[in-house]
C-alpha positions in Angstrom: 96.8 131.5 109.1 98.8 129.0 111.1 102.3 130.2 109.9 101.7 133.9 110.4 104.2 134.0 113.3 107.0 132.8 111.0 108.9 135.6 109.3 111.8 133.7 107.8 112.1 130.3 106.1 115.3 128.5 105.4 115.2 125.7 102.7 118.2 123.3 102.6 118.4 122.0 99.1 120.8 119.1 99.0 124.4 120.3 99.0 123.4 124.0 99.2 124.0 125.0 102.9 126.8 122.5 103.2 129.3 121.6 100.6 129.0 118.1 99.1 132.4 117.3 100.6 130.8 117.5 104.0 129.1 114.1 103.3 125.9 115.3 105.1 123.8 113.6 102.5 125.7 110.3 102.9 125.1 110.5 106.7 121.4 111.1 106.1 121.3 108.1 103.7 123.0 106.0 106.4 120.3 107.0 108.9 117.5 106.3 106.4 119.0 102.9 105.7 119.2 102.2 109.4 115.6 103.2 109.9 114.5 100.9 107.0 116.6 98.0 108.3 115.1 98.3 111.7 111.5 98.8 110.5 111.5 95.9 108.1 114.2 93.7 109.8 116.2 93.5 106.6 119.9 93.7 105.6 121.7 96.9 104.6 121.6 95.8 100.9 117.9 95.3 101.0 117.4 98.6 102.8 119.4 100.5 100.2 117.3 98.9 97.4 114.1 99.9 99.2 115.3 103.4 99.9 116.3 103.9 96.2 113.0 102.3 95.0 110.9 104.6 97.2 112.9 107.6 96.0 112.5 106.7 92.4 108.7 105.9 92.7 107.7 108.7 95.1 110.3 111.4 95.0 111.3 110.8 98.7 111.7 107.7 100.9 109.4 109.3 103.4 106.6 109.6 100.9 107.0 106.0 99.9 107.1 104.8 103.5 104.0 106.8 104.3 102.1 105.7 101.2 102.9 102.0 101.3 103.4 101.4 105.0 101.6 104.2 106.9 104.7 105.1 109.0 104.6 108.0 111.4 106.5 110.8 109.6 107.5 112.5 112.9 109.2 109.3 114.1 111.0 108.9 110.8 112.1 112.5 110.5 113.4 112.5 114.1 115.3 109.4 113.5 117.0 110.4 110.2 117.9 114.0 111.0 119.9 113.2 114.1 123.1 113.5 112.1 126.5 114.1 113.4 127.7 117.5 112.0 131.0 117.7 113.9 133.8 118.5 111.6 131.6 120.4 109.1 132.6 124.1 108.7 129.8 126.4 109.6 
């Protein structure tokens, strides 16, 4: 079993580990938009539409990008999760 060495899992459901006032989700959305803008060479407005469309159709932007555009999920996740968490109470 490949995960036998793991004894604890932490799941971060949106606005569970951090309060919604921390705007973490907004920062992640900004990163996703930036990734989409760069990948497709499109405007912010177009990127927001694509992000929301992928989310609505596939449940996550990543699933949509993988399904329709065969993106590398590791590259995507590295890019969008480099979020500034300064100022957020821990």
